[in-house]
Structures are given as C-alpha cells and as structure tokens.
C-alpha positions in Angstrom: 23.8 89.1 19.1 20.5 87.3 19.2 19.8 84.6 21.8 20.0 80.9 20.7 16.6 79.5 19.9 15.4 76.6 21.9 14.2 73.5 20.0 10.4 73.8 19.5 7.9 71.2 20.4 7.4 70.4 16.7 11.0 69.0 16.6 10.1 66.6 19.4 7.0 65.2 17.8 7.1 62.0 15.8 6.5 62.1 12.1 2.7 62.4 11.6 3.1 60.3 8.4 5.1 57.5 9.9 2.0 55.2 10.3 0.9 55.9 6.7 4.5 55.3 5.4 4.6 52.0 7.3 1.2 50.9 5.9 2.4 51.6 2.3 5.6 49.6 2.9 3.5 46.8 4.4 1.3 46.7 1.3 4.3 46.5 -1.0 5.9 43.8 1.2 2.7 41.8 1.1 2.6 42.2 -2.7 6.1 40.6 -2.9 5.3 37.8 -0.5 2.2 36.9 -2.5 4.2 36.5 -5.7 4.5 33.0 -7.1 8.3 33.8 -7.4 9.7 32.6 -4.0 12.8 34.6 -4.6 10.8 37.8 -4.0 9.5 36.8 -0.6 12.5 38.0 1.3 12.9 41.4 -0.4 12.2 44.2 2.1 10.4 47.5 1.6 10.9 50.9 3.1 8.7 53.8 2.2 9.1 57.5 2.8 7.7 60.6 0.9 6.6 58.8 -2.2 9.8 56.7 -2.6 9.7 52.9 -2.0 13.1 51.4 -1.5 13.6 47.7 -2.1 16.5 45.8 -0.4 17.5 42.2 -0.4 19.1 39.6 -2.6 17.7 37.6 -5.5 19.3 35.0 -7.8 18.7 36.8 -11.1 18.3 40.1 -12.8 14.9 38.9 -13.9 13.7 38.6 -10.3 15.1 42.0 -9.5 13.0 43.5 -12.3 10.0 41.5 -11.3 10.2 42.9 -7.7 10.3 46.5 -9.0 7.4 45.9 -11.4 5.3 44.2 -8.7 5.4 47.2 -6.3 5.4 50.1 -8.8 1.6 50.3 -8.8 1.1 50.3 -5.0 -1.0 53.3 -4.1 1.2 56.2 -2.9 4.4 55.0 -4.6 5.7 57.6 -6.9 9.2 56.2 -7.4 10.9 52.9 -6.7 14.6 52.7 -5.7 15.6 49.2 -6.4 18.6 48.4 -4.2 18.2 44.6 -4.6 21.4 42.8 -5.1 21.7 40.0 -7.7 23.6 37.0 -6.3 24.1 33.5 -7.5 25.4 31.8 -10.6 23.7 34.0 -13.2 24.9 37.5 -12.5 25.1 38.6 -16.2 21.8 39.5 -17.9 20.7 37.1 -20.6 21.3 38.3 -24.1 19.5 37.6 -27.3 22.1 35.6 -29.3 19.9 35.1 -32.4 21.6 37.9 -34.3 25.1 36.8 -33.3 25.0 33.8 -35.7 24.0 36.0 -38.6 26.9 38.3 -37.8 29.4 35.5 -37.8 28.0 34.2 -41.1 28.5 37.5 -42.7 32.0 37.9 -41.4 33.0 34.4 -42.5 31.5 34.8 -46.0 
C-alpha cells in the first residue's frame, strides 16, 4: 500500500491566469456598457479558458442577441455562453408574417 500523497504547493497557488481572465471579462463588460442599448448595460460577464458567459435579464430576444454579438469579437473570446434571460412583455420572438397572408389567400381560394 502506497502512502497518501500530500497536496503539492501547486494546488495551493492561485490561478496564474485569473488576472488575465478578469481583464477579458472587464473588456466585454465595458463593451456592453458602451452600447447605445441601455438594456445591455446590466448584463454581467464572466470569462474562463476562452469561454465568456453572459448573465442577466433583458426585455427582448433582440437585445439578448445583440449582447452576444457585441462581445463575440473581444480578444481572447473563443465561445460565448449566453445565459441572459428574456423577461418582459415580449417573450416570443417576432415573426415575419408577410407570407401568412399569402397562405390564407391560397387556402381560401
């Protein structure tokens, strides 16, 4: 039976990338706060290992998509996990109803 290994000093050290990860999250956060869309100003950003995670609440799916698009090009971001919740009166994505009239006309004819 081998003796139990003691934790190494490496396990006690902080993540050497923590400062860099926080800087990337801060850049993404600043990008959202500079947006003319006030609904994006309260979305928060967390970054780790190439993945930027967005959290918060916005009033429309459009703003959720804008948040993701705004931070997708931040240097260091490989992938965006959009965990933003859509709340408010418009929770269903808008649809293009132009074709619906044509469908009704064909069915009625």
